[in-house]
Structures are given as C-alpha cells and as structure tokens.
C-alpha angles and dihedrals in degrees: 000000000000136000110248119194099178143003109202116197133199093023117165093191131067095054140351124314127354110335144185112224116208110199114205120200122238133056133193090212125071102200109189091220096050110146093199105052090163086070095063106077124068093229140061112276136199116242119196127200107190094187089067095050115114094189096243093143095222091127091058092047092051099044114106096180100070094247094145135069131177118248120171091342093308131110108242116200120219108201093191089070095048119113094190093241091148096219092126091058091060090063098039101106092177092056091234089136125045138160120243111210137023133192115256133176124225088254092054092049091049091050090055097044092046090066089077099041093119090061092052092052094049097044104031088246131133144152129331124188114212136160151098088333114322093197089068081079099043099156096051092043091049091050094051095042092049090053092054099039090053087056091052094251120141116258129196144162135203111216141177087207096229099126133095113283088240088070091056089049091056093059106026097091090052096052134095095178141019121197103200123196116220107185110168129355099203105087097212092050090045090055091049096052103031103026097238142073118262097215096097090044091056093048091050091048092054091049101044093045088063092055108035134031103267133198118194117223119197121186108214107222114182115239091005108066108350105088120117088251092051092052091047089054091051091050094049093045096051090042088071087075098031089130087066108023115063104159135062123184116201113202117203116226115252139171099228091121095055094102089055091060088052091048090053093046092243133136120243107221097196095056094134097046116118125222116251116259122245089246092054092050089051090051091052090047092053092047092054092043088060087071090060100260130133102240125197127188106225126354 
C-alpha cells in the first residue's frame, strides 16, 4: 500500500516515449523550493482554494471535528483542528476543498497504468514513479516495476536519493532508468535548504549509476546553487562517473507551486526569489557541457 497523490498520463517528460507518472506522497527532504508541497507529508492532506468557495456552508455542516466557528455570520475554518478526514470535500460542490493523496495497492496502480499500455508500446514509453520520494515505498514500487519490465515496458523512477541503499537494491533490477536529483554539493548548505545531509545521497548516486542508466537532474535555484563555483562543483562531481552518466537536466526554478502552499496553509520561504533568466540558464548549460555531458534545460 502507498499513498498516491496524482497519476499523470500522456507525459512526454520524465523518461522516453509517452509515460504515466505515478506520484507517491511523502519525502524525507524538505527542499525550500519544492514545487509540489503536497508531496511532502506521508498522509492525505486537505487543500483549500478560497477563490472557488461559494459560501454554501456545506463544509461546516459536514465537519465532525469542530474545525469551524462562526464569526460575523461567516464560517471560519481552523486548520489546526482538522484531522484530514476529507468528509467536507465530499460536500464541496464548488471544488474549493479537495484531498491530496489516497491509499492504493500495487494492483490498483497497475490497473490504472495498464489503461494506456497501447501508448507505451507504440512510443517506447512506460511508467515512471515520482514523488515525494518513491523509494519510501520500495516493496510496492519493486512489485509494479517488475510487472512492467517483465512485459518489456520501460520503467523509471525519479529520486532524491536519501533512502537506505537496501531500498535501491530492491528496485534496481526492475529499472531501465533512474533520474537522480543532485541539489547542492556543500553538505552544510544542503542541510540548511533541504533539512538533511547529502552524504548518503552521494554514496547512493555513485552506486546506482553503476547499475542502471542514470540521468542527473539539477534544480537551478538563484543565489543558492547557481554560481559559477556551484556549477563547477556539479560538473566535477558528476564527472567521477562520466563513464556511466552521460546526461544532465537542469531545471530552472519557478513559482508555479505557490498556490499549493497557500492551499495547504503553509508559508513559502523563498517568496522573494527571482526565476533565472534564459541567458543564465544557457550559461550554466554551456559550463556543464564543457565537462563532456549532454545537457538539457528542462525535462
């Protein structure tokens, strides 16, 4: 059983061909720039979109946890009392309230992904597990990936790498591709912006890149990891496995997930950060290409 917060179909990113991306909920990192904050917690969560609310009051009538109080004739919601039961979402006709995440078995995931099998066969596509961190559910992920790899369908994961090596071992033989996030190379800075050390991540990267085709993904976060010195460090680090790793994807920082923080009632700490310019992204691309890698902006 795993908590799934989205299944995205007909994706042309995150691996070759047409793919289905299964997003699993829960991540051991807390990257301050995360564009999918609903992926962080290992439980279903209520997301609220006030601009959609029509003021019908059905959510307050349905709530059994005492999350609402009347103020000036209006129902005021107190998130701190919410148990994320989701009952209010069932009565929200305007879709101003919805739950992010539901429990699914490996069989249920396979049944959903199988619906698009024809597209995988015709395009060389397949299934990609993303998150959150999919390897927080290694047994389920291994079961699903094994099913598809045995059918000759492409399999992939996107990972932050911060899991025990034993979890990589459970899935490695069932994988065609690993997309491995490398965020920050300085350990102290990595702790500051993600909440954890990067030492285990680096060890796992070196190991898995020897076993499975690996693409490095680097989010480019202005003022945090985009200096010339930072990019030099990335190039030198990945060059240690240049005999195995040929591709690097650089992902420009954006604020498309800002409304999700608001829907979850969370603060976004990088509010004042600016997106990198196209020229800056090209400069980073050229700098990494000088190490002999194929470098793609986006993807």
